[in-house]
Phi, psi and omega in degrees: 000111184289161173299139190287143181298325181302320179298307177298318171309316181293317179297324181291324177297314177297331179288321182290329177292321179291324171300322183289316177301315182296324173301313177299323184283332178267336179218011180251188178270176180289330175294321179295324180290319176296322175293325176288318175305304180307323181288326175302310176300323183289321176291324187288328179278324184303332178277352179264142177269172183304317188284003181088000174277187177233132185303123176085353183273098179265354181302326185275348183261010183250092181298159193294333177279356179300120191288337178262026171302124169255099185293323184292324175291322184287329176289317167312314176297314176288326175302312181292316187303318180293319187287317176306305183311304184306316184289319179287329177296315185292322178302312181303333174289320177297323181273021172054045172283341176236165175277345178272133181272145173271154177304145180303132185086359181295324181284327180289332181289315184296315185293325176300314179300318181291323177300311179302319175288332176287323179287324179310309178297330183280346180238064178296157175288140172280105187262008184305323181248004189304143177082340186264135178282149181281161186292344172277351175281138181299137173289156173300144176291336183202082184305326178293328176290315185283341191290312185306320178292327171294312175310307185292326168302321178295312183293319187290329181295315183299312177308309191295321177291327173295316178301320178298328170291324182287326180285326173297313186302309179295329170295316183294311183298333186278344178273355174278125172317125182310325188285337180266339179280313190310308182305321183297319179295344177251359181260207186218175184293359173297346182298336186270357192290316186264115175277155181277156182276105177223185183292161185293335177282318178289324175307318176292327168301311177304314177303319172299322178296315185293326184290317178295313183288333178288317182299319171308303179314305190289334180299331199259148170296155188296316183304325190285327182290316181294317183290322178304317183292308178309312182289315180300325174295310188300306184292318168300321186290327180258030173047044176074007187286342180268356176275084187238159173304321177300318181288328178288328182296311181297317179296334188269337190076029189294326181298319177303320171292310185296322170300320173300317180296315172303321180294325183290335180269333194281130180064024182235146172259112194255148182287138187299311184296318184303317185286330179294320179299314180299324179291318180300314179294328178293321175305309184299314188293322181290332178288311188289326177291319178301318178296321176291317171302321176294324173299314184299319180292327180291328185291321178301313177303324184283326181294323179291315184303315183299311171289350170293323176297330185296332178294336175270332179250087191303326183302327179276339198316300189302316176302306184298314177309312182303306182301314178304310180305306184298326165302313172305304179311302182291334174289327175297311176309320175295324179289318177294311175316294180306319180294314176299321177305311179293335179267350184066038187264029174094042181288152175286007172184116185271113186249338176235161171281105193268191185299323184290320174296327175290322173301313179302313185288340180287321187274351180275000000 
């Protein structure tokens, strides 16, 4: 299920209004800037419904048990909504809703980042033949011999990308003051409930951040949320020293999947075409996991940028630190949950045809 057109249109409207404000603030008159700020506020609030939702933003409305849940699309929405929040908070400072000024070019940079993510949605990768080799390529001399190495590479890639997300999370958590992080580590998503009293554009940005973090929370099964909090506290406590490939392999159940692959191959005469098909499916799986993991890493970087704003805007600090900490916790849970799903290692919700399923099909 693709990201809804109405949601993308709302993001585009915000982006255009932000560009206009940036132009007016840098090269227009004070009246031009005031008019641009008023238009941005109109656009930002127009996309919100009375209940605090946003038209087309479906990530928060997809229960974990939904059969048609597309995690990749949900993550793209969460990334976009975070970037909308970051951009609006920055725009509010440009509109002088607070006395603290942002660095020159900060609003343009935030808009560029949002634009890049929006364009990525409009130009999805063509995966129809991903992972399949063209007819002019030489076939494997012995697919049975080659396949175990290909399987190991697919599993290692999922593990490695999960570790990369984990490291981004630890870096982000380490930048949050311990006094702000510790209460959140023991608390719940209710830390997001009371919003700081700020100007209207910044408030719209804060609501977007809350919407994104809450959607990330709702996306995960309860057990995954609890596990994420435990892992985040452990990894933060040891400064990331336990964020290793070996630890991730155990966490993701990778060895059991590799063993299943060995069992599927041992002592069997497998159809060569089935082996080649399985290899192509593994390549597809690796590509889609790579794209989703890249989105998770971008979410981590945007969370860091959002709480970076809090260091300049003291009035936001407590709330933004808490929101970012929760975002990091649940992002880590998402990375582990998605990794286990791609491996078919006993995820709490099977969303993709993972490695183990591909092996089972190959061996039948």
